[in-house]
Each structure stands twice: as C-alpha cells, then as structure tokens.
N, C-alpha and C positions, 0 to 999 in steps of 0.2 A: 838197634838189632843189628848184628855181625855176624854174618852165614859162610863156616867154612865147613865145605868137606873135605876131610886128608885121611889119608893111614896114617896113624897111630896108635900108641901104647897107650895107659891113664892108669894113674895112682893115687890112690885117695892114703893121705898118711896123716895120722890123727889120734884122738879116742877108738877110733875104730882101723881098720885097716883091709882094701882092696882093689884088686887090680885086674884091669882087661888087658888081656893080649894084644898084640899089633893087629889092626884090623883098620878096613875103609871106614869111616863112621860123619856124624854132623858134630859140627860144633855151635852153639850158639850160645852168643857174649851179650846180654841184655845190659841198655844203658842204666838201670839198676846197680851193677856190679857181677850179678849172676853169672854161673857159668854152667851149662846145661852139655851133658852128653848122649846122642841118640843113636841109635839104631834103625835100620828099617823096618823095625817090628817092635812089639812089645808096648802097642799103641800111643800113648800121652807118654807114656812115664820114659826118662831119659834111665838110662844106664847108671850113671853117676851126677855129680852135680854140686853147685857151691853153691850157698844162700846166700842174700844178701843181708850187712855190706862183706864184701871181699875186694882184693883188688888182684890187677893181670897183670905180671911183669912177664915180658918175653926178652931170655936168654938165649946165648949161644952153648950147645951141646958141650961136654966134655968132650976131650980126645978118644976117651972108650966110647963114647953115645956115640961120637960121629964117626968112628968106624964101624959103627950095629948102621947106618944110615941113619940116622938122628939128625936131620936139618937146623931144627930149634925147639927149647923146651918150654915150654906154658906154666908157670908158677899161679897156681890162683889161690892167694894167701887169703883165711878167713876173717874178719876184723874182731872178732871177740874171740877168740880160742887160736890155737898151735896147729889147728887142721888148715892141710894144705891138700891142695888138686894139682897133681904134677902130670903135663900133658907134653908127651913123646912124640914131636910132628916128625913123621918121615917124610910124607908129600904131601904137600899142599895140591889139594885138586881145582878149588872150586873155594873162591875166599873175595865174599862181596858183604857190604854195607847199606843200610836204607836206613832213614829217618823216620819212624811209625809216626811219630806227632806225640800230643795226648790223649790217651783211650778213655772215651766217655763210660768206660765201668759194663760190668755186667749188669744188662735190663733184666730184672727180674720176671719169672710166667706168674699169671694171675694169680695161681696160690700163692706163692710163695710172698708175694705184694700184699694178698690180705690177711697173712697170718702176721704179719712185721705190723700191720693197722691193724688187727683185731688184739695182738699181744698188748701191744703199745698201750689200747682204751683197756683191758682186762688184765694191767700187771698185774693185780695180786695173784695171776697166776704164777708167779715166780716164789711168793708167799707173803708170808703176812707185811705190812709194813713198807713194802716197795712202793717206791714212788718214779716216776720215768723226768730222766730228763732232756734226751731227744731220740727223735728217731734219725736215720743214717748222718750218725756222728762221724762229720769230714774228719779224717786222718793223710797222710802223707802216700800210706799204700792202698786207700780206699776206705770207704764210706762204711762205718759199724753199723748195723741193724738197728742195735738199738740201745741205748745206756741210760742205765737205770742207778739208783741207789736203794738200799737196802734196808732192813729198819735199825741198823746200826751208823745209818750212812755210808758205809763205804761205797763205793763204784763198784757197778757190775757190768759188764758189755756182754750182749746176746748174741749170737749168730745162729739166725733162720735157714732151714731145709725143709724142703720138701720129703727127701732123704737124706739122713744123714751118714756120709761117709767118714773115711777119715783125710780125705782133703780139704772137707769141712773144717775137721778139727785142728788140721793143720792151719789152717786158716785164721780161724781162732787164735791158735798159738801167736801167729804172727801181730795180729792187732794187741795182744796182751802184751808180748815182749816192747813194741812200743807203746802204748798208754800206759805203762808203767814208768816209763820214763820219765815220764809230766806230772814232776810234784804235786799239783793242783788236783790230780788224779789218782794218784798211788793213795794203800795199793788197790790194783783191779782186778779183779775176779772174772772167772768166766763163767757163764751157762750156755751151754752146747741143744738150741730149741731142734725139733723136728716131727714131724707125723709119723716117723719111724724111722731108728741108729740102730743099724748095724752093731752086730755084737764086736767085731773089731774095733769101730769107731766108739761106742762105749767104753771098750777096754782102755784104749791110746786116750782118752779125755779123762777117764778116771786119773789113772799113772801120772797125767799133768795136773790135777789136781782140778779140774775140768767138773762141771754139774752138767747132769743130763737132763733134759725136760721130755716126755712125751707129749705132743699136742693133739685134741682131739678138735680137729678141722671144724665137726659140725655141732659139736655141743658151742663151740667158739660162737658158730652164726645163728647158734639160736635152733637149729634145725632138727636138733637131736632129741627123741625121744624117749629120756630116761627111765620113764616109766614101764617102757615096752620090752624091755631090754630082761634077756634072760639071765645076765650074770654080768 
C-alpha cells in the first residue's frame, strides 16, 4: 500500500468525464492495481478512483503543465477499457509505502454467518431445483458466500448481507466478473440476498441483471409463528 498526500488535480477520462480541481488530497495505490483519491471528508468513499485491473505510469509534465506548477503526471490506465485517471501532482507532501501482507478477510457477524449457514441448508429458498455447490467458495478477491446450481444446471453466486446496500451489489458484481472468466463455471448469474435491501441497491442490482432475495431470518430459524401473523 502506497500513501501519497499531494497537492493535485484529477481528471477521469473515458465513458464518463470528471474533474477535481487543484487541492490537497490523499492518494492510495493498492497492490491489486487500484488507485483511489480521497479528501478529508465524505466518509470512506473516494472522490474518484480506478478499479483493478489497472496500470500506473508516472511521466514528466508537458512544458505547459510544468509552467502551471505540475511536477509529475500519474496516468492510471484501466485494463479492460480506454478509461484512465490522470493525476497532475503539483507538490508531494508525504509519500510512504507499507507492506500489509495477506488480509484474512471480513469476519461476518453472527447473523450474517447464520444466514449463510441457514440458506445453504435451505437452498430451496433460491428456487425449486437448486443445489448447493459449496459455502465460502474461494476466489482471488475473496470468498463467495454461496455457490449453487439452478434447476437448469447453471451456476449461481449468492452474496449475503444483513442489510443490503450498494456496496454489497458492487462486491457481488466483482465476484461475477471474475467467476464468468472461468469456463467451467460460466455463465454465472448473481443473487443478492439480505434481510433488508435498500431501494437504491435493488435498482442497481436489477440494472446489472442480479436477482434480489429478501430473507426472513426468524422463519429460516424456525422461530416465526406464521399462524399468529395478521398479514
């Protein structure tokens, strides 16, 4: 992990265009090739970024840019498209690198772990004819919660959350992109399952062809008295 605090301007060039004027920002360069641009606000979300696979190339500025105070130019090129992130560094205030090692991954809380176990045991909740391949299916970017096959024998990747938001949909999208490169699994479709799914997450999932499934935790545990329900 490389951390650079610099006075810089940033341009995203490609299918979309975006510009960040000159300001002091934090630049994160990760081992997976991603580059993220952060400000001192906005919670955990970067102002702009390039997702992996990507390559970072550092070049000298043009004469015109040098005259404007640019000392070096970072060009972050996407691996799968013509999109690129161009970062004009005016002043590097801090530059350090750290070896973080292999991350053990996210340890799910009790409810998420129970949801995964219960859905694996009750795989029929995904639909008639579904069969379980395995839980915690390992990939290069992390484990898929549940990998299953539908009634037609097609592979299905399931991402489980207590509360489903846009980040969960993005996570499942990355898994699907990777799994669909495996000819033994492809085509792989996705199911985003949670106790509650935010409307924005449902819209994004639907737009990407991902099915949404709302899970009733109490019913899955067998503690829900269906006969006592009013509706």
